[in-house]
ZAMARGU-4260 file (C-alpha; in steps of 0.2 Angstrom, whole numbers, plus 5000, padded with zeros to 4 digits):
<rodrens>
0) 5081/4952/5118 | 5063/4952/5122 | 5047/4961/5115 | 5030/4966/5121 | 5014/4961/5112
5) 5012/4978/5104 | 5030/4979/5097 | 5038/4989/5111 | 5056/4985/5110 | 5066/4979/5125
10) 5084/4983/5121 | 5099/4993/5126 | 5099/5000/5108 | 5089/5017/5106 | 5075/5017/5093
15) 5078/5030/5080 | 5063/5039/5073 | 5064/5050/5058 | 5050/5061/5051 | 5054/5068/5034
20) 5072/5065/5037 | 5073/5074/5054 | 5075/5065/5070 | 5060/5064/5082 | 5063/5061/5100
25) 5051/5048/5109 | 5050/5045/5127 | 5056/5028/5132 | 5039/5022/5138 | 5031/5027/5121
30) 5041/5017/5109 | 5029/5004/5104 | 5024/5005/5085 | 5007/5011/5089 | 5014/5025/5101
35) 5027/5030/5088 | 5014/5031/5074 | 5003/5042/5086 | 5017/5054/5089 | 5022/5055/5071
40) 5003/5058/5067 | 5003/5072/5080 | 5019/5080/5074 | 5014/5080/5056 | 4997/5087/5059
45) 5004/5101/5070 | 5014/5106/5054 | 4998/5105/5044 | 5004/5089/5035 | 4998/5071/5035
50) 5008/5055/5035 | 5010/5047/5018 | 5022/5033/5021 | 5030/5023/5035 | 5045/5011/5035
55) 5051/5000/5049 | 5069/4994/5048 | 5068/4998/5029 | 5051/4988/5026 | 5036/4998/5021
60) 5021/4998/5032 | 5003/4998/5025 | 4995/5013/5034 | 4978/5007/5030 | 4980/4991/5040
65) 4984/4989/5059 | 5002/4991/5064 | 5012/4975/5065 | 5014/4968/5082 | 5027/4958/5092
70) 5041/4967/5082 | 5059/4971/5088 | 5064/4986/5078 | 5078/5000/5078 | 5073/5012/5064
75) 5056/5020/5060 | 5056/5032/5045 | 5040/5042/5041 | 5036/5054/5026 | 5023/5067/5026
80) 5014/5078/5014 | 5005/5094/5015 | 4986/5094/5017 | 4985/5103/5001 | 4994/5089/4992
85) 4980/5076/4991 | 4988/5068/4975 | 5002/5059/4985 | 4989/5053/4998 | 4978/5046/4985
90) 4993/5037/4976 | 4999/5030/4993 | 4982/5023/4997 | 4980/5015/4980 | 4998/5008/4981
95) 4993/5000/4998 | 4977/4993/4992 | 4986/4985/4977 | 4999/4978/4989 | 4986/4971/5001
100) 4977/4963/4986 | 4993/4955/4980 | 4996/4948/4997 | 4978/4941/4997 | 4980/4933/4980
105) 4997/4925/4984 | 4989/4917/5000 | 4973/4912/4990 | 4984/4903/4977 | 4989/4890/4991
110) 4972/4890/5000 | 4963/4887/4984 | 4973/4871/4980 | 4971/4863/4997 | 4952/4865/4998
115) 4938/4858/4989 | 4929/4869/4976 | 4915/4876/4987 | 4927/4883/4998 | 4939/4888/4984
120) 4925/4898/4976 | 4921/4907/4992 | 4939/4912/4994 | 4939/4919/4976 | 4922/4928/4978
125) 4929/4936/4994 | 4944/4942/4985 | 4936/4948/4969 | 4929/4964/4977 | 4946/4970/4982
130) 4953/4971/4964 | 4943/4986/4959 | 4948/4996/4975 | 4964/5004/4969 | 4957/5009/4952
135) 4942/5017/4961 | 4954/5026/4972 | 4964/5032/4957 | 4948/5040/4950 | 4950/5053/4964
140) 4965/5060/4954 | 4963/5075/4942 | 4968/5071/4924 | 4984/5081/4926 | 4990/5074/4943
145) 5003/5063/4936 | 5009/5073/4920 | 5006/5066/4903 | 5006/5047/4902 | 5019/5040/4890
150) 5005/5032/4879 | 4998/5049/4877 | 4981/5043/4884 | 4973/5054/4898 | 4973/5047/4916
155) 4954/5045/4914 | 4956/5035/4899 | 4969/5024/4908 | 4957/5022/4922 | 4943/5016/4911
160) 4955/5003/4903 | 4960/4997/4920 | 4942/4995/4925 | 4939/4985/4909 | 4954/4974/4913
165) 4947/4971/4930 | 4930/4966/4923 | 4939/4954/4911 | 4950/4947/4924 | 4936/4944/4937
170) 4926/4936/4923 | 4940/4924/4919 | 4942/4918/4937 | 4924/4917/4939 | 4922/4906/4924
175) 4936/4895/4932 | 4924/4892/4947 | 4913/4881/4936 | 4926/4868/4935 | 4926/4853/4946
180) 4944/4855/4950 | 4952/4871/4959 | 4967/4870/4947 | 4959/4882/4933 | 4955/4894/4947
185) 4972/4893/4954 | 4979/4896/4936 | 4968/4911/4933 | 4974/4919/4950 | 4993/4915/4945
190) 4992/4920/4927 | 4979/4934/4926 | 4975/4942/4943 | 4993/4942/4950 | 5002/4949/4934
195) 4989/4963/4933 | 4991/4968/4951 | 5010/4968/4949 | 5009/4979/4933 | 4996/4991/4942
200) 5008/4992/4957 | 5023/4996/4946 | 5013/5010/4938 | 5006/5018/4954 | 5023/5016/4962
205) 5031/5026/4947 | 5019/5040/4949 | 5021/5040/4968 | 5040/5040/4968 | 5041/5054/4955
210) 5029/5065/4965 | 5037/5061/4981 | 5054/5066/4974 | 5047/5083/4969 | 5039/5085/4986
215) 5056/5081/4995 | 5065/5094/4983 | 5052/5107/4987 | 5054/5104/5006 | 5073/5104/5004
220) 5072/5121/4995 | 5060/5128/5008 | 5072/5123/5023 | 5087/5130/5013 | 5079/5148/5012
</rodrens>
């Protein structure tokens, strides 16, 4: 089996494409990931909807980043939401931003240790600006978007706490940059930055999954009428 640069499969197996659980036919010459995503975008928009998630062979794709290349794949699953339902889109964007930041931190953990301090500091400073992005994205949500938080605090209060945590975490890692060794900075990334991103991802993921389930139920009921 071979593949082209942009991920077009060369296989006797047909690529299955699903949009909101329904099969979508794609011409044989339009089966690269970029072509399939474009077709999905068109079909969603034609129904006054917007793509909210995409999975390739079960693996989620960050829609905010370029499509993966040089991939052999068999199944593309996409979910869409109505244009009126901006909450899911905001949560999806925040989830993708958090996931991208986690990947960058995990990469930085190794790079910081194998480089000298001037380079390690630049790696961190380049990364630091990404940490606030998901929290700022969440600020676009109305207070009642995700129901009542278990803690009883409002969504706006949770966002303020998250921003305070971001500031404290960035300050901790920034202070570690004053050391002569990259080890304190690596420890700060592993013990402060990464756990915070993981907890934030779990929280956003819970909200997203709950609202996605509600949206699927509403769509199922609509098709059943």
